[in-house]
C-alpha positions as CSV (number, residue, x, y, z in Angstrom):
1,M,144.8,-54.9,-115.7
2,P,142.1,-56.8,-113.8
3,M,139.0,-54.9,-112.7
4,E,138.6,-54.4,-109.0
5,S,135.2,-54.8,-107.5
6,S,133.9,-52.7,-104.7
7,T,132.2,-55.7,-103.2
8,Q,134.4,-58.4,-101.9
9,V,133.4,-62.0,-102.2
10,Q,133.9,-63.8,-98.9
11,S,134.9,-67.4,-99.1
12,F,133.4,-70.1,-96.9
13,D,135.8,-71.0,-94.1
14,W,135.1,-74.7,-93.2
15,K,137.8,-74.7,-90.5
16,Q,136.2,-71.7,-88.8
17,L,132.7,-73.2,-89.1
18,F,133.5,-76.6,-87.6
19,F,136.3,-75.9,-85.1
20,S,136.1,-72.4,-83.7
21,F,133.7,-71.1,-81.0
22,E,134.5,-67.5,-81.9
23,G,132.4,-65.2,-83.9
24,R,129.0,-65.6,-85.6
25,T,127.5,-67.7,-88.4
26,R,124.4,-67.1,-90.4
27,R,121.5,-69.5,-90.7
28,S,122.5,-71.0,-94.1
29,H,126.0,-71.8,-92.9
30,F,124.6,-73.3,-89.7
31,W,122.3,-75.6,-91.7
32,I,125.1,-76.6,-94.1
33,G,127.3,-77.5,-91.1
34,W,124.5,-79.3,-89.3
35,L,123.7,-81.4,-92.4
36,V,127.4,-82.3,-92.9
37,C,127.6,-83.4,-89.3
38,L,124.4,-85.4,-89.6
39,G,125.6,-87.1,-92.8
40,L,128.9,-88.0,-91.2
41,G,127.1,-89.3,-88.1
42,V,124.9,-91.6,-90.3
43,V,127.9,-92.9,-92.2
44,F,130.0,-93.3,-89.0
45,G,127.1,-95.3,-87.5
46,W,127.7,-98.0,-90.1
47,I,131.3,-98.6,-88.8
48,P,131.1,-100.7,-85.6
49,L,133.6,-99.4,-83.0
50,L,135.5,-96.7,-84.9
51,G,132.1,-95.2,-85.8
52,L,131.3,-94.7,-82.1
53,I,134.6,-92.9,-81.5
54,L,134.1,-90.7,-84.6
55,S,130.5,-90.0,-83.7
56,V,131.6,-88.7,-80.3
57,A,134.2,-86.6,-82.1
58,L,131.4,-84.9,-84.0
59,I,130.2,-83.3,-80.7
60,W,132.9,-80.6,-81.1
61,P,131.9,-79.4,-84.6
62,N,128.2,-79.6,-83.6
63,L,128.9,-77.4,-80.6
64,A,131.0,-75.0,-82.6
65,I,128.3,-74.3,-85.2
66,T,125.6,-74.1,-82.5
67,V,127.6,-71.6,-80.3
68,K,128.4,-69.4,-83.3
69,R,124.7,-69.5,-84.3
70,L,123.7,-68.5,-80.8
71,H,126.3,-65.7,-81.0
72,D,124.7,-64.5,-84.2
73,M,121.4,-64.3,-82.4
74,G,123.0,-62.2,-79.6
75,H,122.9,-65.0,-77.0
76,S,125.5,-66.7,-74.9
77,G,127.0,-69.9,-76.3
78,W,126.4,-71.6,-73.0
79,L,122.7,-72.0,-74.1
80,A,124.0,-74.8,-76.3
81,A,124.3,-76.9,-73.2
82,I,120.5,-77.0,-72.8
83,P,119.8,-80.1,-75.0
84,Y,122.8,-81.9,-73.6
85,V,121.8,-81.3,-70.0
86,I,118.2,-82.3,-70.6
87,G,119.3,-85.4,-72.5
88,F,121.7,-86.5,-69.8
89,A,119.2,-85.8,-67.0
90,G,116.4,-87.5,-69.0
91,G,118.6,-90.5,-69.7
92,I,119.3,-91.0,-66.0
93,A,115.6,-90.5,-65.1
94,A,114.6,-93.1,-67.8
95,F,117.2,-95.6,-66.5
96,V,115.9,-95.1,-62.9
97,M,112.3,-95.5,-64.1
98,I,113.0,-98.7,-66.0
99,G,115.1,-100.1,-63.1
100,A,112.5,-99.3,-60.5
101,S,109.7,-100.8,-62.6
102,A,111.7,-103.9,-63.3
103,I,112.3,-104.4,-59.5
104,L,108.6,-103.8,-58.6
105,N,107.2,-106.0,-61.5
106,A,109.8,-108.8,-61.4
107,S,107.3,-111.6,-61.1
108,A,105.1,-110.3,-63.9
109,L,108.2,-109.9,-66.1
110,E,109.2,-113.5,-65.5
111,R,105.7,-114.5,-66.9
112,E,106.4,-112.3,-69.9
113,D,103.2,-110.4,-69.3
114,P,102.8,-107.8,-72.0
115,V,101.1,-105.3,-69.7
116,A,104.0,-105.5,-67.3
117,I,106.5,-105.1,-70.1
118,F,104.7,-102.0,-71.3
119,A,104.5,-100.7,-67.8
120,L,108.2,-101.1,-67.6
121,I,109.1,-99.2,-70.8
122,G,106.0,-97.0,-71.4
123,P,106.9,-94.1,-69.2
124,A,110.5,-94.1,-70.4
125,F,109.2,-93.8,-74.0
126,G,107.2,-90.7,-73.0
127,L,110.3,-89.2,-71.4
128,F,112.4,-90.0,-74.5
129,G,109.7,-88.3,-76.6
130,L,109.8,-85.2,-74.4
131,M,113.6,-85.1,-74.7
132,F,113.4,-85.4,-78.5
133,L,110.9,-82.5,-78.6
134,V,113.1,-80.3,-76.5
135,G,116.1,-81.0,-78.7
136,F,114.1,-80.6,-81.9
137,G,112.6,-77.3,-80.7
138,F,116.0,-76.0,-79.8
139,L,117.4,-76.9,-83.2
140,L,114.5,-75.2,-84.9
141,W,114.8,-72.1,-82.7
142,I,118.5,-71.6,-83.5
143,G,118.0,-72.7,-87.1
144,V,115.2,-70.3,-88.1
145,T,115.6,-67.2,-85.8
146,D,117.1,-64.3,-87.7
147,S,120.4,-62.8,-87.0
148,Q,120.8,-59.9,-84.6
149,R,121.1,-56.8,-86.8
150,G,124.4,-55.0,-86.8
151,D,127.5,-55.8,-84.8
152,N,127.1,-57.4,-81.3
153,R,129.5,-58.4,-78.6
154,F,130.5,-61.5,-80.6
155,G,131.5,-59.7,-83.8
156,P,130.2,-58.2,-86.9
157,N,127.1,-59.4,-88.6
158,P,128.0,-62.1,-91.1
159,K,125.4,-60.8,-93.5
160,G,127.1,-57.5,-93.6
161,F,124.4,-55.3,-92.2
């Protein structure tokens, strides 16, 4: 007769981690999921057209692990939209900045003046750097903040306390 243990070992549910927006996930599972998505994104980047499609498909699992991590911290999953909104708005602003600078400095660009070229792309680099910092800060925030103790409106604590 097998011995029964009072503590039950919980198996890691990959399907729940990558495809469901329900419940909570602990920091270690978040980082495992994030690293898997990062690794797949790098590998998919080597495949020309199919890689682009597969990389776009990775948005869903990334959002799923991020939303569950926010739930674990006691926050709404809608906060996961912050890096996407900032990235989209920053991309549009950078496009407008480069376009306006190209129009205003067209004659200098025709002469291939290095100062004009830097004036064209310099501010956009600063904006891209700011967008990177916001995204990286958000990642660190959700990746290192501890779970909300006990049960919350999103479910029981995955740590068990």
